[in-house]
ZAMIGU-117634 format. One record per atom (N, C-alpha, C, CB): residue number from 1; residue in one letter; atom name; y, x, z. Coordinates in Angstrom, 1 decimal. Glycine has a CB too. Layout:
N
  vopa  vomar  sero      c2      c1      c3
   NUM      A    CA       Y       X       Z
...
This chain:
78
  vopa  vomar  sero      c2      c1      c3
     1      M     N    20.4   -32.7    15.3
     1      M    CA    21.2   -33.3    16.3
     1      M     C    22.2   -34.2    15.6
     1      M    CB    21.9   -32.2    17.1
     2      V     N    22.5   -35.3    16.2
     2      V    CA    23.5   -36.2    15.7
     2      V     C    24.5   -36.4    16.9
     2      V    CB    22.9   -37.6    15.3
     3      L     N    25.8   -36.1    16.7
     3      L    CA    26.8   -36.1    17.7
     3      L     C    27.8   -37.2    17.3
     3      L    CB    27.4   -34.8    17.9
     4      M     N    28.0   -38.2    18.2
     4      M    CA    29.1   -39.2    18.0
     4      M     C    30.4   -38.5    18.2
     4      M    CB    28.9   -40.4    18.8
     5      V     N    31.3   -38.5    17.2
     5      V    CA    32.6   -37.9    17.4
     5      V     C    33.6   -39.0    17.7
     5      V    CB    33.1   -37.1    16.1
     6      A     N    33.6   -40.1    17.0
     6      A    CA    34.5   -41.2    17.2
     6      A     C    34.0   -42.4    16.5
     6      A    CB    36.0   -40.8    16.8
     7      R     N    34.4   -43.6    17.1
     7      R    CA    34.0   -44.8    16.5
     7      R     C    35.2   -45.8    16.9
     7      R    CB    32.6   -45.3    17.0
     8      Q     N    35.6   -46.6    15.8
     8      Q    CA    36.7   -47.5    16.1
     8      Q     C    36.7   -48.6    15.1
     8      Q    CB    38.1   -46.8    16.1
     9      G     N    36.8   -49.9    15.5
     9      G    CA    37.0   -51.0    14.6
     9      G     C    35.9   -51.4    13.8
     9      G    CB    38.1   -50.8    13.8
    10      V     N    34.6   -51.0    14.2
    10      V    CA    33.4   -51.3    13.4
    10      V     C    32.4   -52.0    14.3
    10      V    CB    32.9   -50.1    12.7
    11      K     N    31.5   -52.7    13.6
    11      K    CA    30.2   -53.2    14.2
    11      K     C    29.1   -52.7    13.4
    11      K    CB    30.2   -54.8    14.4
    12      G     N    27.9   -52.7    13.9
    12      G    CA    26.7   -52.1    13.2
    12      G     C    26.6   -50.6    13.5
    12      G    CB    26.9   -52.3    11.7
    13      G     N    26.0   -49.9    12.6
    13      G    CA    25.8   -48.5    12.9
    13      G     C    24.7   -48.3    13.9
    13      G    CB    27.1   -47.8    13.3
    14      E     N    23.7   -49.2    13.9
    14      E    CA    22.6   -49.1    14.9
    14      E     C    21.7   -47.9    14.5
    14      E    CB    21.8   -50.4    14.9
    15      T     N    21.5   -47.0    15.4
    15      T    CA    20.6   -45.9    15.2
    15      T     C    19.1   -46.4    15.5
    15      T    CB    20.9   -44.6    16.1
    16      R     N    18.2   -46.0    14.6
    16      R    CA    16.8   -46.4    14.8
    16      R     C    16.0   -45.1    14.7
    16      R    CB    16.4   -47.4    13.7
    17      V     N    15.1   -44.9    15.7
    17      V    CA    14.3   -43.7    15.7
    17      V     C    12.8   -44.2    16.0
    17      V    CB    14.7   -42.7    16.8
    18      F     N    11.9   -43.9    15.1
    18      F    CA    10.5   -44.3    15.1
    18      F     C     9.6   -43.1    15.1
    18      F    CB    10.3   -45.3    13.9
    19      D     N     8.4   -43.3    15.7
    19      D    CA     7.4   -42.3    15.7
    19      D     C     6.9   -42.2    14.2
    19      D    CB     6.2   -42.7    16.6
    20      A     N     6.8   -41.0    13.7
    20      A    CA     6.4   -40.8    12.3
    20      A     C     5.0   -41.2    12.0
    20      A    CB     6.6   -39.3    11.9
    21      N     N     4.2   -41.3    13.1
    21      N    CA     2.8   -41.6    12.9
    21      N     C     2.4   -42.9    13.5
    21      N    CB     1.9   -40.5    13.5
    22      G     N     3.4   -43.8    13.7
    22      G    CA     3.0   -45.1    14.3
    22      G     C     4.2   -46.0    14.3
    22      G    CB     2.4   -44.9    15.7
    23      P     N     4.0   -47.2    14.9
    23      P    CA     5.0   -48.3    14.8
    23      P     C     6.1   -48.2    16.0
    23      P    CB     4.4   -49.6    14.8
    24      H     N     5.9   -47.3    17.0
    24      H    CA     6.7   -47.3    18.1
    24      H     C     8.1   -46.7    17.8
    24      H    CB     6.1   -46.6    19.2
    25      G     N     9.1   -47.3    18.4
    25      G    CA    10.4   -46.8    18.2
    25      G     C    11.5   -47.4    19.1
    25      G    CB    10.8   -47.0    16.7
    26      I     N    12.7   -46.9    19.0
    26      I    CA    13.8   -47.4    19.7
    26      I     C    15.0   -47.7    18.8
    26      I    CB    14.2   -46.5    20.9
    27      R     N    15.9   -48.6    19.2
    27      R    CA    17.1   -48.9    18.5
    27      R     C    18.3   -48.9    19.5
    27      R    CB    17.0   -50.3    17.8
    28      F     N    19.4   -48.4    19.1
    28      F    CA    20.6   -48.4    20.0
    28      F     C    21.8   -48.1    19.1
    28      F    CB    20.4   -47.3    21.1
    29      V     N    23.0   -48.3    19.7
    29      V    CA    24.2   -48.0    19.1
    29      V     C    24.9   -46.9    19.8
    29      V    CB    25.1   -49.3    19.0
    30      M     N    25.3   -45.9    19.2
    30      M    CA    26.0   -44.8    19.8
    30      M     C    27.5   -45.2    19.8
    30      M    CB    25.9   -43.4    19.0
    31      Q     N    28.0   -45.4    21.0
    31      Q    CA    29.4   -45.9    21.2
    31      Q     C    30.4   -44.9    21.6
    31      Q    CB    29.3   -47.1    22.1
    32      E     N    30.0   -44.1    22.6
    32      E    CA    30.9   -43.2    23.3
    32      E     C    31.0   -41.8    22.6
    32      E    CB    30.6   -43.0    24.7
    33      P     N    32.2   -41.2    22.5
    33      P    CA    32.3   -39.9    21.9
    33      P     C    31.5   -38.9    22.7
    33      P    CB    33.8   -39.4    21.9
    34      L     N    31.0   -37.9    22.1
    34      L    CA    30.1   -36.9    22.6
    34      L     C    28.7   -37.3    23.0
    34      L    CB    30.8   -36.3    23.8
    35      T     N    28.3   -38.6    22.6
    35      T    CA    27.0   -39.0    22.8
    35      T     C    26.2   -38.2    21.8
    35      T    CB    26.8   -40.6    22.5
    36      A     N    25.1   -37.6    22.2
    36      A    CA    24.3   -36.7    21.3
    36      A     C    22.8   -37.2    21.3
    36      A    CB    24.3   -35.2    21.8
    37      L     N    22.2   -37.0    20.1
    37      L    CA    20.8   -37.4    19.9
    37      L     C    20.1   -36.1    19.3
    37      L    CB    20.7   -38.6    19.0
    38      L     N    19.1   -35.6    20.0
    38      L    CA    18.3   -34.5    19.5
    38      L     C    17.0   -35.0    19.0
    38      L    CB    18.1   -33.4    20.7
    39      L     N    16.7   -34.6    17.8
    39      L    CA    15.5   -35.1    17.1
    39      L     C    14.6   -34.0    16.6
    39      L    CB    15.9   -36.0    15.9
    40      D     N    13.3   -34.3    16.5
    40      D    CA    12.4   -33.4    15.8
    40      D     C    11.9   -34.1    14.6
    40      D    CB    11.1   -33.0    16.8
    41      D     N    12.4   -33.7    13.4
    41      D    CA    12.2   -34.4    12.2
    41      D     C    10.7   -34.4    11.8
    41      D    CB    13.0   -33.8    11.0
    42      A     N     9.9   -33.5    12.3
    42      A    CA     8.5   -33.5    12.0
    42      A     C     7.8   -34.6    12.8
    42      A    CB     7.9   -32.2    12.4
    43      R     N     8.4   -35.1    13.9
    43      R    CA     7.7   -36.1    14.7
    43      R     C     8.3   -37.5    14.6
    43      R    CB     7.8   -35.7    16.1
    44      V     N     9.5   -37.7    14.1
    44      V    CA    10.2   -39.0    14.1
    44      V     C    10.8   -39.3    12.7
    44      V    CB    11.2   -39.1    15.2
    45      I     N    11.0   -40.5    12.4
    45      I    CA    11.8   -41.0    11.3
    45      I     C    13.0   -41.6    11.9
    45      I    CB    11.0   -42.1    10.4
    46      H     N    14.2   -41.3    11.3
    46      H    CA    15.4   -41.9    11.9
    46      H     C    16.4   -42.4    10.8
    46      H    CB    16.2   -40.8    12.7
    47      E     N    17.2   -43.4    11.1
    47      E    CA    18.1   -44.0    10.2
    47      E     C    19.2   -44.6    11.0
    47      E    CB    17.4   -44.9     9.3
    48      T     N    20.3   -44.9    10.3
    48      T    CA    21.4   -45.7    10.8
    48      T     C    21.7   -46.8     9.9
    48      T    CB    22.7   -44.8    11.1
    49      T     N    21.9   -48.0    10.5
    49      T    CA    22.3   -49.2     9.7
    49      T     C    23.8   -49.0     9.2
    49      T    CB    22.1   -50.5    10.5
    50      P     N    24.2   -49.7     8.1
    50      P    CA    25.6   -49.7     7.7
    50      P     C    26.5   -50.2     8.7
    50      P    CB    25.7   -50.4     6.4
    51      I     N    27.8   -49.7     8.7
    51      I    CA    28.8   -50.3     9.5
    51      I     C    29.6   -51.3     8.7
    51      I    CB    29.8   -49.2    10.1
    52      L     N    30.2   -52.3     9.5
    52      L    CA    31.0   -53.3     8.9
    52      L     C    32.3   -53.4     9.7
    52      L    CB    30.3   -54.7     8.8
    53      P     N    33.4   -54.0     9.2
    53      P    CA    34.6   -54.2    10.0
    53      P     C    34.2   -55.1    11.2
    53      P    CB    35.7   -54.8     9.2
    54      A     N    34.8   -54.7    12.3
    54      A    CA    34.6   -55.6    13.6
    54      A     C    35.3   -56.9    13.4
    54      A    CB    35.1   -54.8    14.9
    55      D     N    34.8   -57.9    14.0
    55      D    CA    35.3   -59.2    13.9
    55      D     C    36.8   -59.2    14.2
    55      D    CB    34.7   -60.2    14.9
    56      G     N    37.7   -59.8    13.4
    56      G    CA    39.1   -59.8    13.6
    56      G     C    39.8   -58.5    13.3
    56      G    CB    39.4   -60.2    15.0
    57      Q     N    39.1   -57.5    12.9
    57      Q    CA    39.7   -56.2    12.6
    57      Q     C    40.5   -56.2    11.3
    57      Q    CB    38.6   -55.1    12.5
    58      T     N    41.8   -55.9    11.3
    58      T    CA    42.6   -55.9    10.1
    58      T     C    42.9   -54.5     9.6
    58      T    CB    43.9   -56.6    10.5
    59      E     N    42.7   -53.5    10.4
    59      E    CA    42.9   -52.1    10.0
    59      E     C    41.5   -51.5     9.7
    59      E    CB    43.6   -51.3    11.1
    60      K     N    41.5   -50.4     8.9
    60      K    CA    40.3   -49.7     8.6
    60      K     C    39.6   -49.2     9.8
    60      K    CB    40.5   -48.6     7.5
    61      G     N    38.3   -49.3     9.8
    61      G    CA    37.5   -48.8    11.0
    61      G     C    36.7   -47.6    10.5
    61      G    CB    36.5   -49.9    11.5
    62      F     N    36.1   -46.9    11.4
    62      F    CA    35.3   -45.7    11.1
    62      F     C    34.3   -45.4    12.1
    62      F    CB    36.3   -44.5    10.9
    63      R     N    33.3   -44.6    11.7
    63      R    CA    32.2   -44.1    12.6
    63      R     C    32.0   -42.7    12.2
    63      R    CB    30.9   -45.0    12.5
    64      D     N    32.5   -41.7    12.9
    64      D    CA    32.4   -40.3    12.6
    64      D     C    31.3   -39.7    13.4
    64      D    CB    33.8   -39.6    12.8
    65      T     N    30.4   -39.0    12.7
    65      T    CA    29.3   -38.3    13.4
    65      T     C    29.2   -36.9    12.8
    65      T    CB    28.0   -39.0    13.3
    66      L     N    28.7   -36.0    13.6
    66      L    CA    28.5   -34.6    13.2
    66      L     C    26.9   -34.4    13.2
    66      L    CB    29.2   -33.5    14.1
    67      V     N    26.3   -34.1    12.1
    67      V    CA    24.9   -33.9    12.0
    67      V     C    24.6   -32.4    11.7
    67      V    CB    24.3   -34.8    10.9
    68      L     N    23.8   -31.8    12.6
    68      L    CA    23.4   -30.4    12.5
    68      L     C    21.9   -30.4    12.3
    68      L    CB    23.8   -29.6    13.7
    69      T     N    21.5   -29.6    11.3
    69      T    CA    20.0   -29.5    11.0
    69      T     C    19.7   -28.0    11.0
    69      T    CB    19.7   -30.2     9.6
    70      Y     N    18.6   -27.7    11.7
    70      Y    CA    18.1   -26.3    11.8
    70      Y     C    16.6   -26.3    11.4
    70      Y    CB    18.3   -25.7    13.3
    71      R     N    16.2   -25.4    10.6
    71      R    CA    14.8   -25.2    10.3
    71      R     C    14.5   -23.7    10.3
    71      R    CB    14.5   -25.7     8.9
    72      A     N    13.4   -23.3    10.9
    72      A    CA    13.0   -21.9    11.1
    72      A     C    13.0   -21.1     9.8
    72      A    CB    11.7   -21.8    11.8
    73      A     N    12.5   -21.7     8.7
    73      A    CA    12.3   -21.0     7.4
    73      A     C    13.4   -21.3     6.4
    73      A    CB    11.0   -21.3     6.8
    74      G     N    14.5   -22.1     6.8
    74      G    CA    15.5   -22.5     5.9
    74      G     C    15.5   -24.0     5.6
    74      G    CB    15.4   -21.7     4.7
    75      F     N    16.6   -24.5     5.2
    75      F    CA    16.8   -25.9     5.1
    75      F     C    15.9   -26.5     4.1
    75      F    CB    18.2   -26.3     4.8
    76      Q     N    15.6   -25.9     2.9
    76      Q    CA    14.8   -26.4     1.9
    76      Q     C    13.4   -25.9     1.9
    76      Q    CB    15.4   -26.1     0.6
    77      A     N    13.0   -25.2     2.9
    77      A    CA    11.6   -24.7     3.0
    77      A     C    10.6   -25.8     3.4
    77      A    CB    11.5   -23.6     4.1
    78      P     N     9.4   -25.6     2.9
    78      P    CA     8.4   -26.6     3.2
    78      P     C     8.0   -26.7     4.7
    78      P    CB     7.1   -26.4     2.4
């Protein structure tokens, strides 16, 4: 699970989710707090593009997410 906690003063951070066995996928930007994405790592490949300061932004920006990973046999298990 990826949960958007907060985002301010940045552009980019596009989330990309693709079928692990083919070319199909989606791209979107998580903007609102509490937006959640549930993934099955065995079925999809996912990534997020880098963030950059928003146009005209003079203060530091941020993109905070909470990532939770669960595996039946443990995190490092095959």
